[in-house]
C-alpha positions in Angstrom: -9.2 137.3 86.2 -10.7 134.2 86.8 -10.1 132.2 89.6 -8.5 128.8 88.5 -10.3 125.9 89.9 -8.1 123.2 91.8 -9.4 119.8 92.2 -8.3 116.9 94.4 -6.4 114.2 92.5 -5.7 110.5 92.9 -3.4 109.0 90.6 -3.1 104.8 89.8 0.3 103.2 88.3 0.2 99.8 87.7 2.7 97.9 88.2 3.0 93.8 87.9 5.4 93.4 90.3 2.9 94.6 93.4 0.7 92.3 95.0 -2.3 94.1 94.1 -1.0 95.1 90.4 0.0 99.0 91.5 -0.9 101.9 94.1 -1.8 104.9 94.1 -0.7 108.4 95.3 -2.7 110.8 96.3 -1.3 114.2 95.1 -4.4 117.0 96.9 -5.2 119.9 95.1 -4.1 120.2 91.9 -4.6 122.6 88.9 -5.8 121.2 85.5 -1.8 122.0 83.8 -0.4 121.3 87.1 -2.3 117.6 86.9 -1.4 116.9 83.2 2.5 117.1 84.1 2.0 114.3 87.1 1.0 112.3 84.1 3.9 112.1 82.1 6.5 110.3 84.1 9.8 108.9 82.8 8.3 105.7 82.6 4.9 104.1 82.3 2.1 106.5 83.0 0.2 107.8 85.9 -3.6 107.8 85.4 -5.3 110.5 87.3 -8.8 110.6 88.5 -10.2 114.1 90.1 -12.5 114.7 93.2 -15.2 118.2 93.5 -14.8 118.0 96.8 -12.4 116.9 99.9 -14.9 114.6 101.0 -15.2 112.8 98.0 -11.2 112.1 97.8 -11.0 111.1 101.3 -13.5 108.4 100.6 -12.3 107.2 97.6 -8.4 107.0 99.7 -10.1 105.7 102.4 -12.0 102.8 99.9 -8.8 101.9 98.5 -6.8 101.5 101.7 -9.6 99.1 103.2 -9.3 97.3 99.7 -5.4 96.7 100.5 -3.6 99.4 98.3 -0.8 100.9 99.0 -1.1 104.7 99.3 1.9 107.3 98.8 
């Protein structure tokens, strides 16, 4: 049986009421199926970005924090 590859995911949710126009959500490692379920929300949508390594994932989160975005 093939091993499932889990990538690191960060989601973006736009919200015009927020200062920066939205926020990011750090999901950590998810399978592709799990990521697809996270993109479907009750209202609106969440756009997910995948990263191969934890280092890339953490660098991007740090960059977004430095830019003033809220991270959930």
